[in-house]
Each structure stands twice: as C-alpha cells, then as structure tokens.
C-alpha positions in Angstrom: 55.4 166.9 34.7 58.3 167.1 32.3 61.6 168.2 33.8 62.3 170.5 30.9 59.5 172.7 32.1 60.7 172.8 35.7 60.7 176.4 37.0 64.3 177.6 37.6 64.4 179.8 40.7 66.3 180.0 44.0 64.6 177.8 46.6 64.3 177.2 50.3 63.6 173.7 51.4 62.2 172.9 54.9 61.8 169.5 56.4 58.6 169.7 58.5 56.7 167.6 61.0 53.4 166.9 59.3 51.4 167.2 62.5 52.7 170.7 63.3 50.3 173.6 63.4 52.6 176.1 61.5 55.6 176.0 59.3 57.6 177.8 62.0 56.7 175.2 64.7 57.1 172.3 62.3 60.5 173.1 60.9 63.1 170.4 61.7 65.9 170.8 59.2 66.9 172.6 56.0 67.5 170.6 52.8 68.4 171.0 49.2 66.4 169.8 46.2 68.9 167.6 44.3 66.4 166.1 41.8 62.8 166.9 41.2 61.8 164.0 43.5 64.7 164.0 46.0 66.0 166.2 48.8 69.3 165.9 50.7 69.4 166.9 54.3 73.0 167.3 55.7 73.5 166.5 59.4 69.9 165.4 59.8 68.2 165.7 63.3 67.1 162.8 65.4 63.6 162.9 63.9 65.0 160.9 60.9 65.9 158.1 63.2 62.6 158.0 65.0 59.6 155.8 64.1 58.2 157.4 60.9 54.6 156.6 61.9 55.0 158.8 65.0 57.0 161.5 63.4 55.7 161.8 59.8 57.5 164.4 57.9 56.9 166.4 54.7 59.0 168.7 52.6 58.0 172.3 52.0 59.6 173.8 48.9 59.4 177.6 48.5 60.8 180.0 45.9 63.2 182.5 47.3 62.5 185.3 47.8 59.1 184.2 48.8 56.4 185.4 46.3 52.7 184.9 46.4 52.5 184.2 42.7 54.7 181.1 42.9 53.3 178.1 44.6 54.8 176.8 47.9 54.8 173.0 47.7 54.1 170.5 50.4 55.2 167.0 49.4 55.1 163.8 51.5 58.2 161.7 52.1 57.6 157.9 51.8 61.3 156.9 51.9 64.2 158.1 54.0 67.8 156.8 53.6 70.4 157.9 56.1 74.2 157.7 55.7 76.3 157.2 58.8 80.1 156.9 58.9 81.2 153.6 60.5 81.5 154.0 64.2 79.3 157.1 64.3 75.6 156.9 65.3 74.8 160.3 63.9 73.9 160.4 60.2 76.0 162.7 57.9 73.3 162.9 55.3 69.6 161.9 54.7 68.3 161.2 51.3 64.5 161.9 51.2 62.5 160.5 48.3 59.5 162.6 47.6 56.0 161.1 46.9 55.7 163.4 43.8 58.0 165.6 41.7 58.5 169.2 42.5 57.6 171.8 39.9 60.9 173.6 40.6 64.3 172.9 39.0 66.8 171.2 41.3 69.1 173.5 43.3 72.1 171.2 43.1 74.6 172.1 40.4 76.9 169.6 38.7 79.9 168.7 40.8 82.8 166.3 41.1 82.3 163.5 43.7 86.1 163.5 44.3 85.9 167.3 45.1 83.0 166.7 47.5 84.9 163.9 49.3 88.0 166.0 49.6 86.0 169.0 51.1 84.2 166.6 53.5 87.6 165.5 54.8 88.8 169.1 55.1 85.6 170.3 56.9 85.3 167.3 59.2 82.2 166.1 57.5 80.3 169.4 57.2 78.1 168.6 54.2 76.5 172.0 54.0 79.9 173.8 53.9 81.4 171.2 51.6 78.6 171.6 49.0 78.9 175.4 49.1 82.7 175.3 48.8 82.6 173.2 45.7 79.9 175.4 44.2 77.2 172.7 44.2 74.8 175.0 46.1 74.8 178.7 46.9 76.3 179.6 50.3 72.8 180.5 51.7 70.9 177.5 50.3 70.2 176.2 53.8 69.1 179.5 55.3 65.4 178.6 55.7 64.5 179.9 59.1 64.4 183.6 58.1 61.7 182.8 55.5 59.4 180.5 57.4 57.0 183.1 58.8 56.4 184.7 55.3 56.1 181.2 53.8 53.4 180.3 56.4 51.4 183.4 55.5 51.5 182.6 51.8 50.7 178.9 52.3 47.5 180.0 54.0 46.5 182.2 51.1 47.3 179.5 48.6 45.0 177.0 50.2 42.0 178.6 48.4 41.7 177.3 44.8 41.9 179.9 42.0 39.0 179.2 39.7 39.9 179.9 36.1 37.4 181.3 33.7 35.6 178.9 31.4 37.4 178.1 28.2 34.8 177.9 25.4 35.7 176.2 22.1 34.0 175.9 18.8 35.6 172.7 17.5 37.4 169.8 18.9 40.5 171.0 17.2 40.2 174.2 19.2 39.8 172.2 22.4 42.9 170.1 21.6 45.0 173.2 20.7 44.1 174.8 24.0 44.6 171.6 26.0 48.0 170.9 24.4 49.3 174.1 25.8 49.3 172.7 29.3 51.2 169.4 28.7 54.5 168.5 27.1 53.1 165.1 26.1 50.8 166.6 23.4 52.3 167.7 20.1 49.8 170.3 18.6 48.9 169.9 15.0 50.2 166.4 14.5 
C-alpha cells in the first residue's frame, strides 16, 4: 500500500493478547500509530517483558469514533523494543514493529525531540502526557477502553467477507483501466 493513500482519521490503538476471547478481555495497553508499521506504547505493562511465545500480542487499530464502514485492523507484532532508563527496570516506552502496514495514516504529528525530552523531564517521564503537551498527539489519543466493546461488535461483523459483484470487461484495456484504479503502482493509459 502506498502511504499517500493512507486513510486520515482519528484512531484508537489497543495492544491485545492474541489468545484472548474478546477485545475487552485481551486489552493490555493503549498505543499510538507513529508510522504505518510502528506503534509506540508509553509505560508498557509487564506483558512486554514476558516470553513472547507465551504472551503473543497483536495490535488492534480502529477508526474513532468506531464506524462499521471502516475496517478495524488486527496486525501481528514480530518485534518489540523496550526503552528503560538506566537504573529502572520498568520500560518508559515500547516500540512495536508491525508485521504489515496499517491502511490508516499515522496519528503522530511532527514534533521536536528537544521539546519531548523537556516535557518528559517536567512530567517525571510520563510519555502520554508529554506527547499530548507538545501537540504530537491529541489529549485523548490513549483513551481506548471506552471503545473496546463497540470495536468488538464490529470486528465480529467484519469477519464475513463482502463479495463484490463481478466486473465484466470487453477488452484488456478495459480490464487494465479498472484494475489500475485499485493500486498506486499502475499508471493508467501509459
């Protein structure tokens, strides 16, 4: 997918235990989509330090407000990097690399690293608050819990594939013209 076609919308990002039976039960932390294939989780819970084979996680990315017509994504996490301050066992931030890119535009707005470091010092390392104070994310970007039940209902509905009607074509030029509408890699008419 080409990032220029990423869907810009407000999002809610939930870190989930993959083995959980529902999104409400599986929720372990809130995150923010910082790149199409990366999520940051401030003050990550202990599940990030556990054996990943026992506690496999995935990311659930949902438009907000939750709407049935926009897909709620479930993406596996093959790589987790945690950042701990020296002398502190508790991570301040987890960087989760996603197995595939999200269709949604990143939530993180451009910001100054110096401003973030200053705010982290002022807030005692509260990454969520620091990111909001410098305007890198909205103040409610990490408020996922209130949407989980509705997200769960829509995920169940979206599990059924939507069969599209057949697309007849008269010539191969017609086929190519129609197919080029669904990818940014094809330049129609060239």
